[in-house]
Legacy VTK file of the C-alpha trace (Angstrom):
# vtk DataFile Version 3.0
C-alpha trace
ASCII
DATASET POLYDATA
POINTS 75 float
6.864 202.170 -46.773
4.754 205.048 -44.662
6.379 206.962 -41.968
4.617 205.516 -39.218
5.718 201.699 -40.310
9.311 203.005 -40.860
8.903 204.201 -36.866
7.406 200.622 -35.379
9.970 198.730 -37.614
12.312 200.781 -36.071
10.990 200.790 -32.752
10.354 197.195 -32.850
13.978 195.790 -34.254
15.060 198.386 -31.104
13.573 195.987 -28.434
14.277 192.951 -30.245
18.270 194.331 -29.851
17.648 194.801 -25.969
16.271 191.570 -25.805
19.507 190.269 -27.702
21.463 192.145 -25.361
20.813 189.975 -22.614
20.775 186.959 -24.026
24.112 188.107 -25.245
25.281 189.324 -21.827
23.970 185.967 -19.691
25.942 183.819 -22.127
29.037 185.529 -21.478
28.639 185.065 -17.947
28.047 181.397 -18.455
31.209 181.169 -20.326
33.279 182.602 -18.222
32.529 180.369 -15.220
33.260 177.737 -17.811
36.436 175.596 -18.723
36.609 176.468 -22.273
37.084 172.823 -23.124
33.962 171.646 -21.497
31.308 171.065 -24.485
28.597 173.287 -22.985
31.674 176.282 -23.779
30.951 175.607 -27.295
26.953 175.912 -27.299
26.988 179.289 -25.242
29.777 180.208 -27.909
27.143 179.359 -30.672
24.484 180.570 -28.890
26.787 184.126 -28.703
27.559 184.028 -33.450
23.508 183.617 -33.251
22.826 185.932 -31.592
25.665 188.333 -33.082
24.117 187.775 -36.188
20.597 188.592 -35.072
21.750 191.976 -34.055
23.102 192.522 -37.097
20.231 191.581 -38.859
18.488 194.296 -36.456
20.344 196.612 -37.220
19.513 196.217 -41.034
16.071 196.660 -41.142
15.559 200.058 -40.141
18.349 201.085 -42.869
16.372 198.608 -45.471
12.693 200.328 -44.494
13.923 203.724 -45.740
15.216 202.530 -49.147
12.722 202.471 -51.999
13.270 199.211 -53.633
16.252 198.088 -51.123
18.378 194.597 -52.779
16.880 191.638 -51.007
21.092 190.583 -50.560
21.355 194.179 -49.105
18.635 193.404 -46.637
LINES 1 76
75 0 1 2 3 4 5 6 7 8 9 10 11 12 13 14 15 16 17 18 19 20 21 22 23 24 25 26 27 28 29 30 31 32 33 34 35 36 37 38 39 40 41 42 43 44 45 46 47 48 49 50 51 52 53 54 55 56 57 58 59 60 61 62 63 64 65 66 67 68 69 70 71 72 73 74
């Protein structure tokens, strides 16, 4: 991958992580206000799990862009 494309990918991954941090932060705050047995609490925990997975995925993007032939399961 060309260097400018790598830089752009890393920048986009960073921006996406920033947005995911906001989502995670608000979900955490809302979760604090709910009883753990509230059905909405489980929905918020699902949001947190999904946003955590998305954060892990975006963290892998710049690494994958540096590899010549990244393995699909590694990226």
